N, C-alpha and C positions, 0 to 999 in steps of 0.2 A: 504493500500498500503505500509507504512512505518513499521506496523509489520509484514507483510511478508519478505519485505528486508532484517530487523534486523535478523528475524528467518534465513532465508536464509544465509546471511553473518555470524551469530555466528556457524551453524552448520558446513559450509565448511572453517571456519577459526579454529573451532575448532579440525577436522577431520585431515586436516593437519597438523598442530601442533602435534597432537596424533600421526600421521604416522612418522613424523620427529623425535619424543623422542623416538619411540622405538629403530630406531639403525641409526643415523645420518649419519653411514659409508656405508650403504646401497644406491646404486645409484637408484634404484626402488622406496625405500621409500622417497628418497628424491626430486625426480621428481614428483611422487604425491604429496608430500606438497605443491611445486611450483605451481601445476595445482590448488589445492585448494585453497590455500591462495592467488594468483593470481586471481581465480575467485571471491574470498571473496572482495579482493579489486575491482573488475569490477562492483560487486551490489552495494557496498558503494557509489563509486562513479556516478554509473547511477542516484541513488537516489538523490545525491546532482545536479547533472543535470538536472532532469527533476525538481526540486525544482526551480531552478537558471536561468533556460533555458540559459545556458551557452555555446555558440559556442567551446569556449577555451576546456571546460571541453570533448565537445564531440571530440572535434579532439583528446585529450588524449585519451579517452577512445577507439576510434575505433585500436590502437595500444595495449592497457593491453588487450581488451578484445580476442585476438589471441592467448594471452599467454597459456591459460589452455589448445587450442588445441593442440598447439605444443608440452607441456609438456605432455600433453595424448597421443602424438603420440610416446615420447621419452619412457613412461611407457609399452606402447605395446612391442614397440623394445624389451623393459628391460626383460619383461615376456615371452617373444619367444627366446631368447638368450640361446643357451645350454650350451654353456660354456664362461667362463670369459678368453679373449685374447686380447692381445692388439690390434692385427687386427679386433678383432670383436667392439673393444671399437672405433677404428678409425672408420669404417665404419659407426658404429651408427651414430659418432658425426657427419659424413660429411653427413649421412642423414637428421639429424634433423636441423643441422645449412643450408640445403637447402629448408628445409619446411619453417624454420625460413623466410628465405630471401625472398622467393617468398610470403609467409605471409603479411610482413610487406612492400612489396612492393606493395601489393594490399589495405593495408591500407593508404599508402600515395596516391594513386590511389584514393580512396574512400573519403578522406578529412574529414570524421566524420561519427559517427554511426547513424543521422538520415536519416530519406528518402529525399528524393525519392531514390530507390535502382540503384545504377551505376555500372559501370562494377567493378571498386574495389572490392564492395562487392562478387561478384562472383567469382572475383580470390582470395578473403581471403577464401571464402568456400569451394572452390575447393583446394587449398592450403592444408588446415586442414581437410576436411572431406574425401579427397578420399585418402592420406596416412593412415590415421587412420583405414579405411577399409580393405586396403593391409595390416597392420600390424595385424589387429585384425584377418584375416582370415590364416596369417603367423602363431600366436600365437595358432589358434584352430588347424592348421594341426603339429604342432611340437608337440602337446599334453604334455608341458611341466610344463603344471599347474595342480593342482588336480579338478577335475568335479566342485564344486562349484563356483571355480575361475573363469574356463572358460565360464560357464553358466552368471556370472555377465559380466565379459567383453563383452560376444557377445549382451547382452541385452541392457548395456549401450552406448556400440558405435555404434550400431546401430538408438536408439533414439537420440543420441547425433549428429549423422551426419544427420538424416533426419529432426531434428528440432532446428539447429544451431542457436543460438540468432545473429550470426553475419550477417543473412539474414532474420529472423523472425522482428527483431527490425526495419531495414529501410522499410519493407513491410508495418509496421504499422497495422497489423492485429489486433493485442492483444497488450495491454502496454509493454511497456518495461519491469516493473519490473516482469509482468507476464512470459514474455519470458524468463528471466533470472531464475526465481522462477523454471519451468519446466527444463532448463538446468541445474540447482543446484542439482535436483533429478537425473541426468544422470552421473553427477561429482560425487557427494556423492557416486553410485554405484561402480566407477569404484576405488574410494578411499577405499571402503570396500572389493573389491575384493582384492586389493592390501594387506590389512590388514588381510585378509585370508588366503593370498597365505604365507605371512611371519611368520603368527603363524602356519602354516603346518610344515615350514620349520623348524621353532625353536621347534615344539611340543607343544606348548604353548595352553592353554584354552583360547580364544578370547573374549569370551561375559564377565567373569567377569572382566577382564582388561578392555575391552572399557567402561563397566560400570562404574566403579571405576573412571577412566580419565573424564566422562562424569558427573558424581555428582562432582567430585572436580571442574571441570570447570562452573560448575550451581552456588556451592555454592559462589565461588569466583565474580561469575558476580553479583548474587543477593545480595554480601556484599557490594561491590563497588557500583551496583545499588541504593542501600539504603542511599548511603553516601548524 
């Protein structure tokens, strides 16, 4: 359990920081980084909660677990936006803000991430998954991204919406760490899609760039871990 949680945390955190480092001036990269790093924090917090059986951490986690989905929705809106204008920015901010309000209201109603499944969990699921699916369809129709990016976005969004940890954890069908690991795969797919899209825009070779970043991160992790 701890090993898998640590792996999911490390990969999500690294990919988030990698996207942010590519160009912190680009909104889509910043939003994707927020989604990935906040998900990494969810994984870390959940591992501590399970070990300590803390009710307080459960109440904190229910709010934090909504952040990656909200950020995902914002990323999908960015990917489908044809041009950058103040009006489009304002409309996007209003949509994301509305989703966030409903999602956090659901978190308040749920009270905690643990079961049994309550109305608040369903509200959170609807607030995060339904807009994400709608934004995915909009992004596909717009066709403003390369084909590989669209493919990653479709697969990742469908898996995320159908297997959202917000619903899976309270149901108790699988351990929370396993549910989060599955969701981590979906979040990573979207992060890779964003990286591919940005590399395509910049005319860069993504594989070598990501490999250098990953190797550097692993070297630092090993050095600190050996202390």
